[in-house]
TORPA-681751 format. One record per residue (C-alpha): residue in one letter; x, y, z. Coordinates in Angstrom, 2 decimals, always signed. Each point is the difference from the previous one (the first is absolute). Layout:
N
   code         x         y         z
      A         X         Y         Z
...
//
This chain:
481
   code         x         y         z
      M    -22.52    -27.79    +13.14
      Q     -1.75     +2.77     -1.83
      N     +0.41     +0.26     -3.72
      K     +1.06     +3.64     +0.17
      N     +3.28     +0.09     -1.87
      K     -1.07     -0.87     -3.49
      F     +2.35     +0.99     -2.78
      L     -0.62     +3.61     -0.93
      K     +1.28     +2.09     -2.85
      V     -0.92     +3.63     +0.47
      A     +1.45     +2.44     -2.51
      A     +0.15     +3.58     +1.13
      V     +1.64     +2.91     -1.77
      I     +2.23     +2.07     +2.23
      A     +2.12     +3.05     -0.68
      A     +3.69     -0.74     -0.29
      V     +2.89     +2.45     -0.23
      C     +2.07     -0.33     -3.14
      V     +3.59     +1.02     -0.50
      A     -0.83     +3.59     -0.92
      G     -2.43     +0.57     +2.83
      N     -3.41     -0.22     -1.65
      T     -2.68     -2.65     +0.56
      A     -1.73     -2.28     -2.44
      D     -2.02     -3.16     -0.23
      Y     +1.87     -3.29     -0.10
      V     -0.21     -1.83     -3.34
      E     +1.53     -3.43     -0.58
      N     +1.35     -0.98     -3.39
      R     -0.73     -3.70     +0.46
      K     -1.80     -2.18     +2.53
      L     +0.67     -3.75     +0.16
      L     -2.72     -2.14     +1.55
      S     +0.27     -3.60     -1.16
      K     +2.52     -2.80     +0.13
      G     +2.33     +0.30     -2.97
      D     -0.64     +3.71     -0.54
      S     +3.26     +1.74     -0.82
      V     +1.47     +3.12     -1.53
      V     +3.52     +1.18     -0.83
      S     +0.63     +3.42     +1.51
      A     +0.32     +2.34     -2.95
      Y     +1.30     +2.75     +2.29
      P     +1.26     +0.20     +3.57
      A     -2.97     -0.82     +2.20
      I     -1.40     -0.22     +3.50
      V     -1.48     -3.45     +0.62
      E     -2.49     -0.51     +2.81
      V     -1.14     -3.47     +1.02
      Y     -2.95     -1.03     +2.17
      A     -0.18     -3.77     +0.46
      L     -1.38     -2.84     +2.11
      G     +0.99     -3.67     +0.19
      G     -2.65     -2.71     -0.16
      G     -1.62     -1.24     +3.22
      G     +0.64     -3.55     +1.26
      G     -2.71     -2.66     -0.30
      G     -1.77     -1.35     +3.09
      E     +0.64     -3.42     +1.48
      G     -2.73     -2.57     -0.55
      G     -2.33     -1.04     +2.84
      H     +0.28     -3.49     +1.53
      R     -2.14     -2.59     +1.76
      K     +1.06     -3.04     +1.99
      N     -2.38     -2.91     +0.69
      Y     +0.59     -2.42     +2.85
      C     -1.28     -3.49     -0.42
      G     -3.08     +0.86     +1.99
      S     -2.35     +2.83     -0.59
      D     +2.27     +2.72     +1.32
      Y     +2.10     +2.20     -2.31
      Y     +2.14     +3.09     +0.07
      I     -0.08     +2.89     -2.42
      G     +2.51     +2.77     -0.55
      T     +0.30     +3.31     -1.84
      G     +2.97     +0.50     -2.31
      S     +2.34     +2.90     +0.52
      S     -0.31     +2.90     -2.41
      G     +2.49     +1.34     -2.51
      G     +2.15     +3.08     +0.57
      G     -0.41     +3.27     -1.90
      G     +2.31     +1.13     -2.80
      G     +2.56     +2.78     +0.46
      A     -0.56     +3.52     -1.33
      I     +2.35     +2.72     -1.28
      Y     +0.19     +3.48     -1.41
      A     +3.30     +0.87     -1.67
      K     +1.20     +2.99     -1.99
      L     +3.06     -0.28     -2.24
      R     +1.90     +2.16     -2.49
      V     +0.67     -1.99     -3.18
      P     +2.24     +1.08     -2.91
      K     -0.97     -0.07     -3.65
      G     -0.05     -3.33     -1.80
      L     -0.85     -2.49     +2.78
      S     -2.90     -2.45     -0.23
      I     -2.60     +0.34     +2.78
      K     -2.22     -3.05     +0.40
      I     -2.59     -1.60     +2.26
      F     +1.67     -3.38     -0.10
      D     -2.50     -1.82     +2.19
      I     -3.09     +0.65     +2.09
      G     -0.34     -2.38     +2.91
      A     -2.90     -2.46     -0.14
      G     -1.99     -0.76     +3.12
      G     +1.02     -3.21     +1.75
      T     -2.14     -3.05     -0.69
      P     -2.32     -1.23     +2.78
      G     +0.87     -3.14     +1.99
      K     -2.26     -3.05     -0.31
      Y     -2.29     -1.34     +2.69
      R     +1.36     -3.15     +1.60
      F     -2.02     -2.85     +1.62
      E     +1.61     -2.65     +2.13
      G     -1.62     -3.34     +0.96
      C     +0.51     -2.05     +3.15
      G     +3.39     +0.32     +1.59
      S     +2.00     +1.75     +2.65
      S     +1.79     +2.61     -2.16
      W     -1.24     +3.46     -0.81
      N     +0.99     +1.77     -3.20
      T     -0.62     +3.54     -1.27
      G     -1.83     +0.96     -3.18
      G     +1.79     +0.46     -3.27
      D     +2.52     +2.80     -0.41
      G     -0.98     +3.25     -1.64
      G     +2.33     +1.41     -2.64
      H     +2.34     +2.93     +0.47
      G     -0.98     +3.27     -1.59
      G     +1.91     +0.88     -3.13
      N     +2.67     +2.71     -0.22
      T     -0.56     +3.25     -1.86
      V     +3.16     +1.04     -1.84
      V     +0.90     +3.22     -1.82
      T     +3.17     +0.05     -2.09
      I     +1.95     +2.96     -1.34
      G     +2.73     -0.56     -2.54
      G     -0.49     -3.76     +0.40
      N     +0.78     +0.09     +3.73
      D     -2.36     -1.03     +2.79
      I     -0.15     +3.47     +1.49
      L     -3.09     -0.73     +2.09
      R     -1.22     -3.38     +1.26
      I     -3.12     +0.10     +2.14
      D     -0.44     -3.35     +1.67
      G     -3.32     -1.79     +0.20
      G     -1.61     -1.04     +3.28
      G     +0.87     -3.28     +1.69
      A     -2.34     -2.96     +0.08
      H     -1.40     -1.43     +3.24
      G     +2.35     -1.00     +2.82
      G     -0.18     -3.70     -0.96
      G     +1.32     -2.80     +2.21
      T     -1.69     -2.94     +1.74
      E     -2.63     +0.22     +2.69
      V     -0.27     -2.69     +2.66
      G     -2.94     -0.88     +2.20
      G     -2.30     +2.76     -1.10
      Q     +2.34     +2.89     +0.81
      N     -0.19     +3.31     -1.88
      S     +1.64     +0.36     -3.36
      N     +3.31     +1.72     -0.30
      G     +0.08     +3.80     -0.64
      G     -1.27     +1.67     -3.13
      G     +2.18     +0.72     -3.01
      S     +2.62     +2.73     +0.30
      G     -0.35     +3.23     -1.96
      G     +2.02     +0.73     -3.10
      C     +2.59     +2.80     -0.05
      V     +1.96     +2.08     -2.50
      A     +3.45     -0.05     -1.54
      I     +1.62     +2.88     -1.89
      R     +2.87     -1.23     -2.11
      N     +1.61     +2.96     -1.71
      N     +3.41     -1.03     -1.26
      S     +0.08     +2.63     -2.74
      S     +1.95     +3.21     +0.47
      E     -2.20     +1.55     -2.70
      I     -3.19     -0.32     +2.07
      T     -0.52     +2.19     +3.06
      L     -2.44     -0.91     +2.74
      I     -1.58     +3.33     +1.03
      D     -2.60     -1.18     +2.48
      N     -1.65     -3.17     +1.19
      V     -2.30     -1.26     +2.71
      F     -1.12     -3.58     +0.43
      S     -2.06     -2.18     +2.28
      C     +0.23     -3.72     +0.54
      G     -3.23     -1.97     -0.14
      Y     -1.68     -1.18     +3.20
      R     -0.04     -3.55     +1.34
      G     -3.18     -1.95     -0.38
      D     -2.14     -1.11     +2.98
      N     +0.58     -3.33     +1.69
      G     -2.33     -2.86     -0.60
      A     -1.73     -1.59     +3.04
      D     -1.53     -3.26     +1.20
      W     -3.78     -0.03     +0.00
      Q     -0.15     +3.48     -1.47
      I     -3.11     +0.86     -1.96
      T     +1.12     +3.36     -1.49
      N     +2.92     -0.46     -2.29
      A     +3.28     +1.86     +0.54
      A     +0.27     +3.27     -1.92
      G     +2.90     +0.53     -2.38
      G     +2.75     +2.53     +0.66
      N     -0.16     +3.52     -1.35
      S     +2.38     +1.00     -2.74
      G     +2.51     +2.72     +0.66
      Q     -1.38     +3.52     -0.12
      I     +1.61     +3.11     -1.43
      P     -1.38     +3.34     +1.22
      G     -1.08     +2.73     -2.39
      G     +2.06     +3.05     -0.80
      K     +3.08     -1.70     -1.45
      G     +1.36     +1.21     -3.27
      I     -1.44     +2.57     -2.33
      R     -3.39     -1.59     -0.24
      T     -1.85     -0.76     +3.24
      E     -0.78     -3.71     +0.11
      V     -1.59     -1.87     +2.85
      F     +1.34     -3.43     -0.72
      G     -1.54     -1.92     +2.89
      G     +0.28     -3.75     +0.06
      G     -3.11     -2.17     +0.08
      S     -1.04     -1.86     +3.14
      G     +0.04     -3.79     -0.09
      A     -3.00     -2.10     -0.94
      K     -2.23     -1.22     +2.84
      R     -2.82     -2.57     +0.23
      I     -3.23     +1.38     +1.48
      E     -1.07     -2.02     +3.02
      N     -2.36     -2.93     -0.71
      S     -0.02     +0.84     -3.69
      N     +1.75     -0.97     -3.17
      E     +0.23     +3.67     -0.92
      V     +3.53     +1.37     -0.21
      V     +1.09     +3.60     +0.37
      A     +2.43     +0.11     -2.91
      A     +3.61     +0.91     +0.52
      G     +0.98     +3.48     -1.11
      I     +2.85     +0.37     -2.45
      G     +3.12     -1.40     +1.59
      G     -1.90     -1.35     +3.05
      G     +0.37     -3.55     +1.32
      G     -2.72     -2.67     -0.36
      H     -2.01     -1.36     +2.95
      G     +0.61     -3.49     +1.36
      G     -2.41     -2.82     -0.78
      Y     -2.51     -1.44     +2.54
      W     -1.05     -3.65     -0.06
      D     -1.35     -0.55     -3.49
      W     -0.11     +3.68     -0.83
      G     +2.86     +0.85     -2.26
      A     +2.77     +2.52     +0.69
      A     +0.28     +3.20     -2.06
      A     +2.66     +1.06     -2.46
      G     +2.15     +3.03     +0.72
      G     -0.65     +3.32     -1.75
      R     +2.02     +0.74     -3.12
      G     +2.78     +2.56     -0.01
      E     +0.00     +3.32     -1.79
      A     +2.43     +2.37     -1.71
      I     -0.31     +3.49     -1.39
      V     +3.07     +1.67     -1.54
      Y     -0.04     +3.68     -0.91
      I     +2.70     +1.20     -2.40
      T     +0.49     +3.74     -0.21
      Y     +2.54     +1.36     -2.44
      L     +2.27     +2.83     +1.11
      W     +0.49     +2.85     -2.45
      N     +2.64     +2.68     -0.41
      V     -0.61     +3.59     -1.05
      T     +2.77     +2.26     -1.30
      F     -0.20     +3.70     -0.83
      N     +1.49     +1.96     -2.91
      S     -0.13     +3.73     +0.72
      N     +0.99     +0.88     -3.60
      G     +2.70     +2.44     +1.04
      G     -1.68     +1.21     +3.17
      S     +1.45     -0.33     +3.46
      P     -0.01     -1.70     +2.33
      N     -0.80     -3.27     -1.75
      P     -2.16     -2.01     +2.47
      S     +1.38     -3.28     +1.33
      S     -1.47     -3.26     -1.29
      I     -2.66     -1.79     +2.04
      S     +0.51     -3.76     +0.37
      E     -2.14     -2.96     +1.06
      I     -3.41     +1.59     -0.47
      Y     -2.88     -2.41     +0.55
      N     -2.17     -0.54     -3.06
      G     -2.84     +2.51     -0.14
      R     +1.48     +2.29     +2.65
      K     +0.16     +3.76     -0.45
      I     +3.25     +1.87     +0.35
      G     +0.51     +3.46     +1.44
      E     +0.76     +2.85     -2.35
      P     +3.63     +1.10     +0.37
      S     +1.02     +3.61     +0.47
      K     -0.25     +2.03     -3.19
      P     +3.29     +0.39     -1.84
      A     +1.05     +3.38     -1.39
      K     +1.42     +0.96     -3.38
      T     +1.08     +3.52     -0.92
      G     -2.34     +1.56     -2.54
      Y     -2.70     -2.67     +0.31
      I     -3.15     -0.71     +1.98
      F     -0.40     -3.56     +1.35
      D     -3.15     -1.64     -1.43
      G     -0.20     -3.40     +1.70
      W     +1.27     -3.58     -0.42
      Y     -0.84     -2.16     -3.02
      K     +0.31     -3.70     -0.86
      N     +1.48     +0.61     -3.45
      A     +3.00     +2.03     -1.09
      E     -2.20     +2.10     -2.32
      C     -2.08     +1.09     +3.03
      T     -3.32     -0.28     -1.82
      D     -3.12     +1.06     +1.90
      A     -1.47     -3.52     +0.15
      N     +3.09     -1.23     +1.85
      R     +0.06     +2.51     +2.86
      W     +0.48     -1.88     +3.30
      D     -2.67     +0.56     +2.65
      F     +1.66     -0.52     +3.37
      N     -3.32     +0.29     +1.84
      N     -1.86     -2.71     -1.91
      S     +2.42     -2.19     -1.97
      G     +1.62     -3.17     +1.37
      V     +3.29     -1.43     -1.26
      T     -0.51     -3.20     -2.02
      G     +3.43     -0.40     -1.59
      D     +3.53     +1.35     -0.17
      M     -0.05     +3.47     -1.53
      T     +1.87     +3.26     -0.50
      L     -1.80     +3.29     +0.58
      Y     +1.16     +2.97     -2.09
      A     -0.18     +3.66     +1.01
      K     -1.80     +2.29     -2.44
      W     +1.17     +3.59     -0.37
      T     -1.80     +2.99     -1.49
      K     +2.04     +2.99     -1.17
      E     -0.55     +3.00     +2.27
      E     -0.76     +3.25     -1.84
      Y     +1.79     +3.21     +0.97
      Y     -0.98     +3.60     -0.85
      I     +2.14     +2.78     -1.48
      T     -0.91     +3.60     +0.91
      Y     +1.42     +2.96     -1.98
      D     +0.22     +3.47     +1.60
      L     +0.29     +2.11     -3.16
      N     +0.42     +3.45     +1.63
      G     -2.09     +1.67     -2.71
      G     +1.13     -2.18     -2.89
      I     -1.78     -2.53     -2.21
      N     +1.01     -3.69     +0.30
      H     +1.21     -2.07     -2.91
      A     -2.66     -2.43     -1.20
      S     +2.45     -2.95     +0.17
      N     +0.70     +0.29     +3.71
      P     -1.92     -2.89     +1.70
      L     -2.16     +0.35     +3.10
      I     +0.21     -3.68     +1.14
      Y     +2.74     -2.62     -0.03
      N     +0.94     -3.35     +1.64
      V     +3.12     -1.96     +0.85
      E     +0.00     -1.68     -3.42
      T     -0.47     +3.21     -2.05
      P     +2.94     +0.57     -2.37
      T     +2.29     +2.90     +0.88
      I     -1.86     +3.30     -0.36
      T     +1.76     +3.05     -1.50
      L     -1.66     +3.16     +1.35
      Q     -0.86     +2.50     -2.74
      S     +0.32     +3.79     +0.33
      P     -3.11     +2.11     +0.66
      T     -0.45     +3.45     -1.56
      R     -0.67     +3.51     +1.31
      E     -0.30     +3.10     -2.08
      H     +2.99     +2.36     +0.22
      F     +1.97     -2.49     +2.18
      T     +2.47     -2.77     -0.64
      F     -0.36     -3.31     +1.91
      G     +2.68     -0.47     +2.65
      G     -0.65     -3.68     +0.84
      W     -2.10     -2.24     +2.29
      F     +0.84     -0.15     +3.69
      D     -1.27     -2.33     +2.74
      N     -0.36     +2.81     +2.54
      A     -1.86     +3.29     +0.14
      E     +3.22     +1.90     +0.76
      L     +1.30     -1.05     -3.42
      S     +3.29     -1.02     +1.56
      G     +2.31     -2.83     -0.87
      T     +0.28     -1.71     -3.35
      T     -2.67     -0.08     -2.65
      V     -2.05     -3.16     -0.62
      T     -0.18     -1.25     -3.57
      L     -0.92     -3.71     +0.39
      I     -2.20     -2.32     +2.03
      P     +1.95     -3.29     -0.35
      N     -1.70     -3.36     -0.47
      G     -0.51     -1.63     +3.40
      S     -0.77     +3.27     +1.78
      T     -2.75     +0.17     +2.64
      W     -2.02     +2.48     +2.05
      N     -1.96     +3.08     -1.01
      K     +2.03     +2.84     -1.53
      T     -0.37     +3.81     -0.05
      Y     +2.12     +2.10     -2.39
      Y     +0.36     +3.80     -0.01
      A     +0.66     +2.01     -3.18
      K     +2.70     +2.70     +0.08
      W     -0.30     +2.93     -2.36
      V     +2.73     +2.42     -1.17
      A     -1.10     +3.49     -1.12
      I     +1.15     +1.28     -3.47
      P     +1.91     +3.37     +0.16
      F     -1.20     +2.76     -2.32
      T     +1.54     +3.41     -0.92
      V     -2.04     +3.16     +0.52
      S     +1.22     +3.11     -1.93
      F     -1.33     +3.58     +0.18
      D     -0.29     +2.45     -2.95
      T     -0.64     +3.60     +1.24
      K     -0.63     +1.38     -3.53
      G     +2.28     +3.00     +0.53
      G     -0.64     +0.35     +3.70
      S     +2.60     -0.38     +2.68
      P     +1.38     -1.62     +1.93
      T     -0.34     -3.38     -1.74
      P     -0.48     -2.88     +2.58
      P     +2.54     -2.85     -0.27
      Q     -0.97     -3.45     -1.28
      V     -1.09     -2.46     +2.71
      I     -0.23     -3.82     +0.12
      V     -3.29     -1.30     +1.35
      N     -0.95     -3.68     +0.52
      S     -3.09     -1.18     -1.78
      G     -3.16     +0.64     +1.91
      N     +1.47     +2.81     +2.11
      L     -0.82     +3.69     +0.11
      V     +2.48     +2.59     -1.26
      D     +0.82     +2.95     +2.23
      K     -1.32     +3.33     -1.25
      P     +2.85     +2.40     -0.89
      N     -0.06     +3.78     +0.56
      D     -2.05     +1.91     -2.55
      P     +2.16     +1.62     -2.72
      T     -0.45     +3.65     -1.11
      R     +0.07     +1.75     -3.38
      L     -0.14     +3.73     -0.73
      H     -3.39     +1.18     -1.10
      H     -1.46     -3.58     +0.44
      E     -2.18     -1.72     +2.59
      F     +0.92     -3.60     +1.09
      L     -3.06     -2.24     -0.40
      G     +1.41     -3.38     +1.21
      W     +1.71     -3.17     -1.28
      F     -1.52     -1.97     -2.90
      I     +1.02     -3.20     -1.81
      D     -1.82     +1.16     -3.11
      L     -0.19     +3.76     -0.69
      D     -2.99     -0.58     -2.19
      S     -1.84     -1.46     +3.00
      D     -1.74     +1.94     +2.68
      I     +0.85     -2.68     +2.63
      Q     +2.76     +1.00     +2.40
      W     +2.34     -2.54     +1.64
      S     -1.07     -0.59     +3.57
      F     +2.98     -0.41     +2.27
      V     -2.46     -1.26     +2.64
      N     -1.82     -2.65     -2.00
      N     +1.95     -0.92     -3.14
      T     +2.63     -2.75     +0.27
      V     +2.87     -0.55     -2.37
      T     -0.46     -3.00     -2.33
      K     +2.45     +0.92     -2.78
      D     +2.69     +2.47     -0.98
      I     -1.57     +3.47     -0.20
//
């Protein structure tokens, strides 16, 4: 039998999909390795167990002398391999997880010599391999049996020994409704080789059970060790791998002990992440049972009227140092992520239609700005007729921008012309033109020229002492004249 199945522990990091859809490296919170190691689950946890039972010890060799010079020799049967298991369980908060026992290898059987006589006896029995036991909450959740010893029994007349020891197997005893078995795969140990009469090479021990790689979050090749074997015509022994059975003894060469068991328990806490959108919507759903160290996917951005979303933060104050990095940060505890909001600025445009704006009218505002009262602009020779939200100046005037308002605004100024009276003094001429009402900024119509006997009409003047005539083409009315 080749010694090709030695116990292997190969740790490989693989990508695993978390609840929110991203990938991250697996990180365990605790790893138990030795007998008596224990921890109380501080949070809900995933518990993964890789374990082997101890291998059985080999039967001792034996020799029988007849009263003459002849004698018989026999090889003892070998011990069986221990069982192997991988199990994955969901465990609630507050339960004790413990490696209660790690199976010892079975003790080797003793060589036996018989003197003259007609009976034929086997060598001494090898010991059974010990059980490896993992408890959760004080219950024997997993019991991985050790390998059997040699076949035992009595040989008569130089016949072969009975069969080798049987392999150990596995028991899962979950009587707790709190603990959920998610996955498991196990393998019973292999029977040891038979002993034989007149055999020079000792019987090889049985292999332990073997669990293939790829189970669970971490890839583990948890192969059982092959049994111990005596090299032909030599006292050299190929040692039993972990959990393998011991070889049988030959003549005065001793049998081998079984390989010891093994246990590795990974405890991975499960975290919960909740979201507080701080008034935004929708508020993302909570994410539960996140493996320690895993990344979570960023939820869809919430929306909030008047604000710009500025990421998720670990503290309610949303300080820069606590911004959550979904691409690089893994979850290592329960937490709440808070949405940060920045006030969006909006612009106010004033179409003054020739006027001058009031200095108090703001150009920028946000959703939290107190109510704004729009002030009146000015325009020479006009009265202000109000602000309107349309270029047609229709509808009702706008006087306020209430607190809580949003979006950019454009307001249009309406102007009302001031009416002025224009009177004509012909200074003795006739006819005298009637008074007319002209709106500020407009031209006045030129009346017919008056006449006066023995006088020439020179034009219309505001000031008779001035040489500047009133131009009915260029001068506009800006006051009573």
